[in-house]
Phi, psi and omega in degrees: 000143180282139178240172181303317183295338179294338179275337185305140178113196185256139179234144170274143178236135168236124186229132173252145180229126176246108179269107185283343177282315185263342184081003179278146172249147179229167181215134176237136172229133180181205182228156172233129177250128172253115181238142177305140186219040184105173183301122177072013182236147172232134173272126180255122177234123182245134179218144178177198181242129180246132175236126177243121181056227181262009179293157178296143176302147177225156176286140179226145181208146172207158182224144175220170172239127175257121175252122188242124177228108184064236180268359187258133176244124172257121179262126180246150169295162185295345176268004175097352177291143180292141177249295176196170176222155182207167178262139183292350178292155184303143177081019181297138178231153177206157178235152173217123177264124179238101188062235179264003181263132180256124176256119180239126182241147171232124176262138178235124182239009187294341180254025182314135013270017168267140179211166185224145169237121178246119179255134170241119184241123182226153177160185182292336182251347186220146173201091180212162176238134182228124178245122179244121178254130184245136170215155182302136177281000000 
């Protein structure tokens, strides 16, 4: 079984983005660092380069806090607001409603230490699929 300490350290990320509203495809390449952030917490910091369609590449960054208790991970925005939670077992799913837009994620851990997060985002303002593949750096 995967534990909190198994995530600690640096991961390479390759992410594809399919925007179904605009027809644009995007690509992100970068790293994610999981660092201890107090008892049962990991600070997640992601940095890399994002390219959407034919636009010039741009720097992209985001941060989250993962709070892990047993098999359950609660993901918080970096300001402490709740985002979503999931079970570390394979095939974990979670939803997050942001206004009228629904963010649905599926985590896959069966090829550990390679893993994937697939987001499907739908609503009046958004319609995209994002696949992020993680492997040890």
